[in-house]
N, C-alpha and C positions, 0 to 999 in steps of 0.2 A: 504493500500500500504506500502511496505517496502521502505527504502530510495533508494535502488538501482532501484527498479521499478519506483519510482517517478522521479528519475534522467533520466532514459531511456525514460519515457513518456514525460518529459519536453523537452528533446533533440529532440524527434520525432515531437512534436507539434511545436517546434521552427524551424523545417525543418533543423536541424543541423547547423543553422546559428551561427557562432562564435560570431558575434557582438551582437546578441540578448542574447546569453548566458552570455557573459561578462557584458552586460548592466543589466541583471537580477540580477547577483551576486553582482555587485556594488551597485545597488539600495537596495538590501536586507541586505547587509553586513555592510554598513557604513553610518553614518549620514552626512559624508562629502559630499555625493552625493547631499543632499538637500541644504547644504550650498553653494555649487557650483551652483546648479540650481537657487537658489535665486539671486545670483550675475549676472548670465547670463540673467535672465529675466529682471533685472534692467537695464542692459547695452545694451541689444540687441533690434533690431527693431521689429515692429509689426508682421512681417512675422514669426519670431522665436517664438513669444508669441502665435501666432495662431497655430503653429506646436505643441507647448506644450499642448494646449487645446485639439487638435485632438487626441493626443496620451496618455494623462494622465488626467483623469477627474473623478469627483464624482457626485453622485446624492443624494440629501437630502432624507431621508426616515423617516417616523414617527416611534415612538417606536414600535408599533404593526408590521409594515412592516419590521423593523430591526430584530425583534424577529423571524419572519418567516424564515429569512436567517439562523439562527443558531438552529432552531428546526426542519428543514426539514430532513427527514430520508431516502430519496431515491435519486439515481443519476438522474440528469436531464440535458438535453441539450437544450438550448435556444440560437439561433444564430441570428445575425444581427437585434438587437432590435432598428431599426432605428427610429421608432416613439417615443420611450422612450428616446433613447440616440442619438440625431441627430449629431453624429460626424462621421468622415471618418473612424476611426479605433477604436478598443477596445470597442466592444459593444455586446459581448457574455456573457452568463452565462452558465457555464458547471460545474455541481456539480459531483465530484467523491468522494465518502465517505465523505459527508458533515458533518457527526457527528464528524469527526476529526477536532478539533478546537485548535488553538494555540493563547494564549494571548501574545501580542508582545508590547514592549515599543514603544510608538508612535514616529516615527522618527522626526515628526515636533516638538514635545515637546523636544525630546532628543537633537536636534541641537540648542536649546536655552539655555542661561546661567541661566535664571530665569523662567522656564516653570510652567504652571499651574499643579497642582497635582490632582490625581496621574498621573504618566506618562505611566504606562502599561495599555492602554485602547484600543489598536487596536486588532481586532479579525480576524485572518486569518482563512478562512473557506475552508475546503476540501483539497483534494490532486490534484496536487503534492505540493501545496503551504505550507501546514502545515509541511510536512516532510522537505522541503527545507528551510523553516524559521528556524526550529530547527537546521539544518545543519550549516547555515551561521551565526546564532545568538544564540548559545547555552546558553549564559549567560544573554541574554535580552529577552528570551521567555520561555514559558512553556506550556505544554499541559493542557487543561482544558475540563471539561464536558460541554455539552449543557446547563445543569442546572446552572453551574457557569457562563457561558457566558451570560445567561439571567439575572442573578443577576447583573452582571457588567453593562449591558445595562440599567437596571432600576436605578442603583446607579448613572450612568453618566447622565441619564435623570433628576434625582433629583438635580444634580449639575448644571443643565442648559446647558449641553453640547449637541451639535447637532450630530445626527447619520447620517453618509453618507456611501454610497456604492461606492467603488473605483474600477476603471478599468484602465488598463495600457497595452500598446503594449508589453513592456518588460515582463509583466506577462501573456504571451501567448495570448494577445489580448482579455482579458476577466476580469470578476469580480474576485477579490481575497480577499478582506477584507472589514469589516465594521469598520469604525473609529468613534470615539466619541471625538469630539474636540471643539474648541472655536475660536472666531475670533482673539484672541491675539496670538494664537499658530499655527493654521492650515494654512499652506502655500497656499492651494487651495483657502481658503477664503481670505487670504491676497492678492493673485494675483487678485482676483475678485474685491476687494474693491480698491486696489491701482492702478491697471492697466486696469481695466474694462475687464479682461479676463474671458471668459466663462468656467472656470475650474470647477465650481460647478453649478448644475442645481437644480431648485426648485422641491419639492416633487410631485407637481400636485394638491396640496391643498392650501387653503388660510384660514387664521384665521378670524373669525367674533366674535364680542363682543356683548353680549346680553344687554337688557335694564336695567338689575338689577346691572350693574357694579357700584361699589362704589368708583372707582378711587384710589385704594390703591397703584397702581404703581408697584406691583410685576411683572406683565407681561412685562412691559417696562424695568424694571431692568434686567431681565434675557434674553431679546431678543437679540440674537447674530447678528441680521440683522438690528437693529435700526428701526424696522418696526412698533413700537407702541409708541404713544405719549399720554401724559395725558393732557386733555383739560378741560376748564371750559365751562359749559353750564347752561342755565337758566331752572329750573324745577319748575313750578308753582310759578314763580317769585323769586325763590331762586337759588343762584349760587351753582352748583354741579360739582364735579370732576368726570371724567370718561375716560376710555381708548378709543383710536381711532387707528384702524389699517391703516397703509399706504400701500395700496394694492400693489403698484409697488415694494415695498421693501420686502414684505412678501415672505418667501420661504416655508411656510407650514411645518415647522419642528415639531410643536406641543408642544414646550417647554412652551409657554404661557398657553396652555390648561392644562398642568400638574401643573403649578404653581398657577393657579387661585383657591383660596380656596373656592370661591363661586360657582365654576363649571359653570361659566358664559361665558366661551370661548369655541368655537368649531371650527372644521375644515370642510370646504366644498370643494368639487371638483371645480377646476377652470381651464377651458380649456387653458387659457393663461399661466398657470403654467406647462403645459406639462401633460404627462400621468404618473400616479403613478407606482412605481416599486414594484408591489405586486407579489411576487414570486409564491404564490399559484394560483392566478388567471391566471398568464402566463403559469404555468405548466398544468393547467386544459385545457386551450385553445389550447395548442399544442399537449398535450397527448404524448409527445416524452420523454420517459424514457429510460435511457441507463444502 
């Protein structure tokens, strides 16, 4: 898509609603948007916080599932994914030219005075969002190849940062980006921890730790959800350290699995954690290609 085509497409999809268009531009063009949003969430009542969740939310995805978003090479239309995204709005995945990817400075990190590094870790996938991101943020974004995007995902995984797929009403009620962030910077995670807002959903998986755990603590150190603790147990009369998953806190991000040098941690499907956002499986089940 050219920029003009992307603009016309976005206008049409937004039904030429000026409020939606202005909202989209403000969200994409300035980190002030998130600074204001953070203050509003702090000051406003539960009804406002619920509205934020319904219109702006993310779902944790494992590294493999995140990689599928940036390596898919065909246009796909998946609408009203209610079972995966139980929100009132913003639950579509519509890929147009998904090989067009823009690396964007994470607005959550950019609005902080002391963010975690690197800051350019958000991957805007497909059109019209790739074109529009370059238009409103020419100095904070750049086009990259799917191969480079995959490398960034792997590097962020090694840093212990969580992969999330983000959806927003102002972004045409659909998926627009894969972010790779942490609990100290990500506003979605902060809203969840501080105000019990359902801004981020689990991946559909839960971590389990095998019997050969040596209790080194790497998994607990890197867990962004504080879902692993190191406990002492008796093994043949001897005290032994080992990791223990706290199921209700686990979001199935897979960082602990990546960090376990003994390869003693794995992820299992957990119905209580929702349905995984596996773009390949969804595309095959619907067979709707555009």
